[in-house]
C-alpha positions as CSV (number, residue, x, y, z in Angstrom):
1,M,101.4,304.8,254.9
2,R,97.7,304.4,255.4
3,Q,97.1,304.6,251.7
4,Q,99.8,302.0,251.1
5,R,98.2,299.6,253.6
6,L,94.8,300.2,251.9
7,A,96.3,299.6,248.5
8,F,98.0,296.4,249.8
9,T,94.7,295.2,251.3
10,L,92.7,295.8,248.2
11,A,95.4,294.0,246.1
12,A,95.3,291.1,248.4
13,I,91.5,290.9,248.3
14,F,91.5,291.1,244.5
15,T,94.2,288.4,244.3
16,A,92.2,286.1,246.6
17,F,89.0,286.8,244.6
18,A,90.8,286.1,241.3
19,A,92.2,282.9,242.7
20,T,88.9,281.8,244.0
21,S,87.2,282.6,240.7
22,A,89.8,280.7,238.8
23,N,89.4,277.7,240.9
24,A,85.6,277.9,241.2
25,A,83.8,274.6,240.8
26,T,81.4,274.1,237.9
27,E,77.9,274.2,239.4
28,I,75.5,271.5,238.3
29,Q,71.8,271.8,239.2
30,F,70.0,268.5,239.9
31,W,66.2,268.5,240.5
32,H,64.8,265.3,241.9
33,S,61.7,263.8,243.5
34,M,63.2,261.7,246.3
35,E,61.8,262.7,249.8
36,G,62.2,261.3,253.3
37,A,64.8,258.5,253.7
38,L,65.3,258.4,249.9
39,G,66.0,262.1,249.8
40,E,68.6,261.6,252.5
41,R,70.3,258.9,250.5
42,V,70.4,261.2,247.4
43,N,72.0,264.0,249.5
44,E,74.6,261.6,250.8
45,L,75.5,260.5,247.3
46,V,75.8,264.1,246.1
47,E,77.9,265.1,249.1
48,E,80.2,262.1,248.5
49,F,80.6,263.1,244.8
50,N,81.3,266.7,245.6
51,K,84.0,265.8,248.1
52,S,85.8,263.6,245.7
53,N,85.4,265.9,242.6
54,P,86.4,269.4,243.7
55,D,86.1,270.7,240.1
56,Y,82.3,270.2,240.2
57,R,79.6,270.9,242.6
58,V,76.2,269.2,242.2
59,N,73.3,271.0,243.9
60,A,70.5,268.6,244.6
61,V,67.0,270.2,245.0
62,Y,63.8,268.4,245.8
63,K,61.1,269.7,243.4
64,G,58.0,267.7,244.5
65,N,56.6,264.4,243.3
66,Y,57.4,262.9,239.8
67,G,54.6,264.7,238.0
68,E,55.4,268.1,239.7
69,S,59.1,267.9,239.0
70,M,58.7,266.9,235.4
71,N,56.3,269.8,234.8
72,A,58.6,272.2,236.6
73,G,61.6,271.0,234.5
74,I,59.8,271.5,231.2
75,A,58.5,274.9,232.3
76,A,62.0,276.0,233.4
77,F,63.4,274.9,230.0
78,R,60.8,277.0,228.2
79,A,61.7,279.9,230.4
80,G,65.4,279.5,229.6
81,N,66.5,278.4,233.1
82,A,66.2,274.6,233.1
83,P,68.3,272.6,235.6
84,D,71.2,270.5,234.2
85,I,69.7,267.2,235.4
86,L,66.1,266.3,236.0
87,Q,64.8,263.1,237.5
88,V,61.8,261.9,235.5
89,F,59.6,258.8,236.2
90,E,59.6,256.1,233.7
91,V,56.1,256.9,232.3
92,G,57.4,260.3,231.3
93,T,60.0,258.8,228.9
94,A,58.1,259.4,225.7
95,T,57.2,262.9,226.7
96,M,60.9,263.8,227.4
97,M,62.1,262.2,224.2
98,H,59.7,264.2,222.1
99,A,60.3,267.5,223.9
100,K,61.9,269.0,220.8
101,G,65.3,270.5,221.4
102,A,65.0,270.1,225.2
103,V,67.2,267.0,225.8
104,K,70.8,266.1,225.5
105,P,71.0,262.3,225.0
106,V,73.2,260.8,227.7
107,Q,75.4,258.6,225.5
108,E,76.0,261.4,223.1
109,M,76.9,263.7,225.9
110,S,79.3,261.3,227.5
111,E,81.0,260.5,224.2
112,E,81.5,264.2,223.5
113,A,83.0,264.6,227.0
114,G,85.5,261.9,226.2
115,K,84.2,259.4,228.8
116,P,81.5,257.2,227.1
117,I,78.9,255.6,229.2
118,D,78.4,252.0,228.0
119,P,74.7,250.8,227.8
120,K,76.0,247.2,228.0
121,A,77.0,247.9,231.6
122,F,73.4,248.1,232.6
123,I,70.8,245.3,233.2
124,G,69.1,244.5,229.9
125,A,65.5,245.5,230.8
126,V,66.8,248.8,232.4
127,A,69.0,249.8,229.5
128,G,66.4,248.9,227.0
129,Y,63.7,251.1,228.5
130,Y,65.9,254.2,228.3
131,S,67.6,253.6,225.0
132,S,66.8,254.6,221.4
133,Q,65.9,252.2,218.7
134,D,69.6,251.8,217.9
135,G,70.5,250.9,221.4
136,K,72.0,254.2,222.6
137,L,71.2,255.6,226.1
138,I,69.0,258.6,226.1
139,S,68.7,259.1,229.8
140,M,70.7,257.7,232.8
141,P,69.2,254.8,234.7
142,F,69.1,255.6,238.4
143,N,66.3,254.4,240.6
144,S,64.7,251.5,238.9
145,S,62.1,249.2,240.5
146,T,59.8,246.5,239.3
147,V,56.6,244.8,240.6
148,V,57.2,241.9,243.0
149,F,55.0,239.7,245.3
150,Y,55.0,240.2,249.1
151,Y,53.3,237.9,251.5
152,N,52.7,237.7,255.3
153,K,54.4,234.6,256.5
154,D,52.7,234.7,259.9
155,A,49.3,234.9,258.3
156,F,50.3,231.9,256.1
157,K,51.2,229.8,259.1
158,K,48.0,230.7,260.8
159,A,46.0,229.6,257.7
160,G,47.9,226.3,257.5
161,L,49.8,227.4,254.4
162,D,53.5,226.7,253.9
163,P,55.3,230.1,254.6
164,E,58.2,229.0,252.3
165,K,55.9,228.1,249.4
166,P,54.1,231.3,248.2
167,P,51.6,231.0,245.3
168,K,53.2,231.0,241.9
169,T,50.1,231.2,239.7
170,W,46.9,233.2,239.9
171,E,45.0,230.0,240.6
172,E,47.2,229.2,243.6
173,L,46.8,232.8,244.8
174,A,43.0,232.5,244.8
175,Q,43.2,229.2,246.7
176,A,45.6,230.8,249.2
177,G,43.3,233.8,249.6
178,Q,40.3,231.5,250.3
179,K,42.3,229.7,253.1
180,L,43.4,233.0,254.6
181,K,39.9,234.2,254.6
182,E,38.7,231.0,256.3
183,A,41.4,231.5,258.9
184,G,40.0,234.9,259.8
185,Q,42.2,237.1,257.6
186,E,40.2,240.3,256.7
187,C,41.8,240.5,253.2
188,G,43.7,238.0,251.2
189,Y,45.2,240.0,248.5
190,T,45.6,243.6,247.3
191,T,47.7,245.5,244.8
192,S,49.4,248.9,244.6
193,W,49.8,250.8,241.3
194,P,46.9,248.8,239.7
195,S,47.6,250.0,236.1
196,W,51.4,249.4,236.3
197,S,51.0,246.0,238.0
198,Q,47.8,244.5,236.5
199,L,48.0,245.8,232.9
200,E,51.5,247.0,232.0
201,T,53.6,244.5,233.9
202,F,50.9,241.8,233.5
203,S,51.3,242.0,229.7
204,S,55.1,241.9,229.8
205,W,55.1,239.0,232.3
206,H,52.9,237.0,230.0
207,N,54.8,238.1,226.9
208,V,51.8,239.7,225.2
209,P,51.5,243.2,223.7
210,Y,50.3,246.1,225.8
211,A,50.3,248.3,222.7
212,T,51.0,248.1,219.0
213,E,54.2,249.2,217.3
214,D,56.3,247.1,219.8
215,N,54.6,248.9,222.7
216,G,55.5,252.3,221.2
217,F,59.2,251.7,220.6
218,G,58.4,251.3,216.9
219,G,56.8,254.7,216.4
220,L,54.2,257.3,217.4
221,G,51.4,255.4,215.7
222,A,51.2,253.0,218.6
223,R,47.7,252.2,220.1
224,L,46.6,250.3,223.1
225,A,46.1,246.5,222.6
226,I,44.7,245.4,226.0
227,D,41.2,244.5,224.9
228,T,42.2,240.8,224.5
229,P,40.7,237.6,225.9
230,L,43.7,237.2,228.3
231,H,43.3,240.7,229.8
232,K,39.5,240.2,230.1
233,R,40.1,236.9,231.8
234,H,42.5,238.5,234.3
235,L,40.3,241.5,235.2
236,E,37.3,239.1,235.5
237,N,39.4,237.0,237.9
238,L,40.1,240.1,240.1
239,A,36.5,241.1,240.0
240,N,35.4,237.6,241.1
241,M,38.0,237.6,243.9
242,A,36.7,240.9,245.1
243,K,33.2,239.6,245.1
244,D,34.3,236.6,247.1
245,G,36.1,238.8,249.6
246,I,39.6,237.6,248.7
247,F,40.8,240.7,246.8
248,M,40.5,244.2,248.3
249,Y,40.9,247.2,246.1
250,G,42.9,249.7,248.1
251,G,43.2,252.7,245.8
252,R,45.7,254.1,243.3
253,G,49.5,254.5,243.5
254,D,51.0,253.5,246.8
255,Q,47.8,253.9,248.8
256,P,47.2,250.1,249.2
257,N,50.7,249.5,250.8
258,A,49.2,250.3,254.2
259,L,46.8,247.4,253.8
260,F,49.7,245.1,253.8
261,T,52.1,246.7,256.3
262,S,49.2,246.9,258.8
263,G,48.5,243.2,258.5
264,K,45.0,243.7,257.0
265,C,45.9,242.1,253.7
266,A,48.2,239.0,253.7
267,M,49.4,239.4,250.1
268,I,50.2,242.3,247.8
269,T,51.8,243.0,244.4
270,G,53.9,246.2,244.7
271,S,57.1,247.9,243.9
272,S,60.4,246.3,244.9
273,G,61.2,249.8,246.3
274,M,58.7,249.4,249.1
275,R,60.7,246.6,250.8
276,A,62.5,248.9,253.1
277,N,59.2,250.5,254.3
278,I,57.7,247.0,254.9
279,A,60.8,246.0,256.9
280,K,60.5,249.1,259.0
281,N,56.8,249.2,259.7
282,A,55.4,245.6,259.5
283,K,55.0,243.8,262.8
284,F,55.2,240.4,261.1
285,E,57.6,238.2,259.1
286,F,57.2,238.7,255.4
287,G,58.5,237.0,252.3
288,V,59.2,238.3,248.7
289,S,58.5,236.1,245.7
290,S,58.0,236.4,241.9
291,L,54.7,237.5,240.4
292,P,51.9,235.1,239.9
293,Y,51.1,234.1,236.3
294,Y,48.6,232.0,234.3
295,A,50.4,228.7,233.8
296,D,48.5,227.9,230.5
297,V,49.7,231.0,228.7
298,K,52.6,230.2,226.4
299,G,55.7,232.2,227.0
300,A,54.8,233.1,230.6
301,P,56.5,234.1,232.8
302,Q,58.8,236.3,230.6
303,N,60.1,239.3,232.5
304,T,58.7,242.3,234.3
305,I,59.2,245.9,233.3
306,I,60.7,248.7,235.3
307,G,59.2,251.5,237.3
308,G,61.1,254.3,239.1
309,A,62.9,257.0,237.3
310,S,66.0,258.0,235.3
311,L,68.1,261.1,235.0
312,W,67.7,263.4,232.0
313,V,70.1,266.1,230.9
314,F,68.8,269.3,229.3
315,A,70.2,270.7,226.1
316,K,72.0,274.0,225.6
317,K,74.4,273.6,228.5
318,S,78.1,274.4,228.4
319,P,80.8,271.7,227.6
320,E,82.1,272.1,231.2
321,V,78.6,271.3,232.6
322,Y,78.3,268.3,230.4
323,K,81.8,267.0,231.5
324,G,80.7,267.4,235.2
325,V,77.4,265.6,234.5
326,T,79.3,262.8,232.8
327,E,81.6,262.5,235.8
328,F,78.6,262.4,238.2
329,F,76.9,259.7,236.1
330,H,80.0,257.6,236.1
331,F,80.2,258.0,239.9
332,L,76.6,256.8,240.3
333,A,77.4,253.8,238.1
334,K,80.4,252.7,240.1
335,P,79.7,249.1,241.3
336,E,80.1,250.0,245.0
337,I,77.9,253.1,244.7
338,A,75.1,251.5,242.7
339,A,75.3,248.4,244.9
340,R,74.9,250.5,248.1
341,W,72.0,252.4,246.6
342,H,70.3,249.1,245.7
343,Q,70.9,247.6,249.2
344,Q,69.8,250.7,251.1
345,T,66.7,251.5,249.1
346,G,65.2,248.4,247.6
347,Y,65.5,249.7,244.1
348,V,67.2,247.2,241.7
349,P,70.9,247.4,240.9
350,V,70.9,249.1,237.5
351,T,74.3,247.8,236.5
352,I,75.4,244.2,236.1
353,A,78.6,245.0,238.1
354,A,76.5,246.3,241.0
355,Y,74.4,243.1,241.0
356,D,77.6,241.0,241.0
357,E,79.0,243.1,243.8
358,T,75.9,242.6,245.9
359,K,75.7,238.9,245.2
360,K,79.4,238.4,246.2
361,S,78.9,240.3,249.4
362,G,76.3,237.8,250.6
363,F,73.5,240.4,250.8
364,Y,70.9,238.2,249.0
365,D,71.7,235.3,251.3
366,K,71.3,237.4,254.4
367,N,68.1,239.1,253.0
368,P,66.0,236.5,251.3
369,G,63.8,237.8,248.5
370,T,65.9,240.8,247.7
371,E,67.1,239.1,244.5
372,V,63.7,238.5,243.1
373,A,63.3,241.9,241.4
374,V,66.7,241.5,239.6
375,E,65.9,237.9,238.5
376,Q,62.6,239.1,237.0
377,L,64.4,241.9,235.0
378,N,67.8,240.3,234.2
379,V,66.6,238.3,231.2
380,E,66.7,238.9,227.4
381,T,63.6,240.9,226.6
382,T,61.2,240.6,223.7
383,S,59.3,243.2,221.7
384,N,56.4,242.6,224.2
385,S,58.5,242.8,227.3
386,R,61.1,245.5,226.7
387,G,58.8,248.2,228.2
388,L,56.6,251.0,227.1
389,R,57.3,254.1,225.0
390,L,53.9,255.9,224.9
391,G,53.0,259.5,225.2
392,F,50.5,260.7,227.8
393,L,51.1,257.5,229.8
394,P,50.4,259.1,233.2
395,Q,47.0,260.2,231.8
396,I,46.3,256.8,230.3
397,R,47.0,255.2,233.7
398,E,44.4,257.5,235.2
399,I,41.8,256.2,232.7
400,E,42.8,252.6,233.4
401,D,42.7,253.0,237.2
402,Q,39.2,254.5,236.9
403,E,37.9,251.7,234.8
404,M,39.5,249.0,237.0
405,E,37.8,250.5,240.0
406,R,34.5,250.1,238.1
407,I,35.2,246.5,237.1
408,V,36.2,245.2,240.6
409,S,33.3,247.0,242.2
410,G,30.8,245.4,239.7
411,K,29.8,248.6,238.1
412,T,30.9,247.5,234.6
413,S,32.1,244.3,232.9
414,A,35.8,243.6,232.2
415,E,35.0,243.6,228.5
416,D,33.3,247.0,228.5
417,G,35.9,248.4,230.9
418,L,38.8,247.3,228.7
419,K,37.0,248.8,225.6
420,T,36.7,252.1,227.4
421,M,40.4,252.1,228.3
422,V,41.4,251.4,224.7
423,K,39.1,254.0,223.2
424,R,40.0,256.8,225.6
425,G,43.6,255.8,225.7
426,N,43.9,255.8,222.0
427,E,42.4,259.2,221.7
428,L,45.2,260.5,223.9
429,L,47.8,258.6,221.9
430,E,46.5,260.1,218.7
431,K,46.6,263.6,220.2
432,F,50.2,262.9,221.3
433,E,51.2,261.7,217.8
434,K,49.9,264.9,216.3
435,S,51.6,267.1,218.8
436,A,55.0,265.4,218.5
437,K,55.2,265.5,214.7
């Protein structure tokens, strides 16, 4: 009897194990760089997907900042244990594209899975950045941002400026900065992400090339083209404003954001994705407006380019994994999901349907300024404004930031600084071209 009971128990365990194995969800590894509140939002999205899709289980893992996670993903691929999905910042696009044999193009994957992802569903500037020359999506748009203009309405009132009429041109910004200074404001204007804002986006916004070969979309032979009279004029303008105490250089990346949220600087150009942080930490009323431009430049303003990141799929995964990834990407692109992500984070709605959903809900009316980023992006792009497709772009930004620091501090001229950027940047581009061929 005891042996019969033991046999029955073992049979039951085996049956249960077999049933569990048969019904086991396909595991999908997703490495990302969203921390803090953004990480919480990512975990909520993943949990929601897993609950509604029992055949798949996405495991979201934070792998450090954008640079760290991209390096970790590439190293893992070389070691044969890459994740299925990797979040990569926009400046890593060319690197991922030319990582031979490492990437499974998103549109190709979704078509093979029998559930195509349509690039036309996405906002033009977003889809264009992450598409091949023939218009096919290579990676999945996810958290896209762009540079916008924030200003302190309380400081404007104190300086006798109209808080509902922010400066629209660089000339008007300098004039506003002077009045703010005269009213006792310590700093009129600052900028975060100097190279992204003052060179890359500046070029796109004024519809002039940042690099040759259609900013790199036309081939690996692209070289920097920012040593122009317009770029020189702009950096000289920043240097003069710094000399007059109107512009304050606050560092690289997001470091200058604190100058604005603390109230020290009354105006800042920064990521649309920082809006939630300003709303949470600033002790003043603020406004959001479009970027300043030079009114005498033909074709300006055009459109801004995106920042943020997209989701890349690694090659050499099973068809079941690719089906699960395709389902997950379709989930992220649902109008209600993409709209919620946009509204909660400050990133732009990457799909047209999510934008329409947000607009219909009255969100933009209740939160003035939140539509600016979309309006700057949702236009037909040109060869100058589609975005950038350059190798070693993170390293090029380092060079540009370094030279801009020297320019605004008076240690070098705008002309010499731009020449150095172009020379050193092109050396990197030449190196990348050789390594990618």
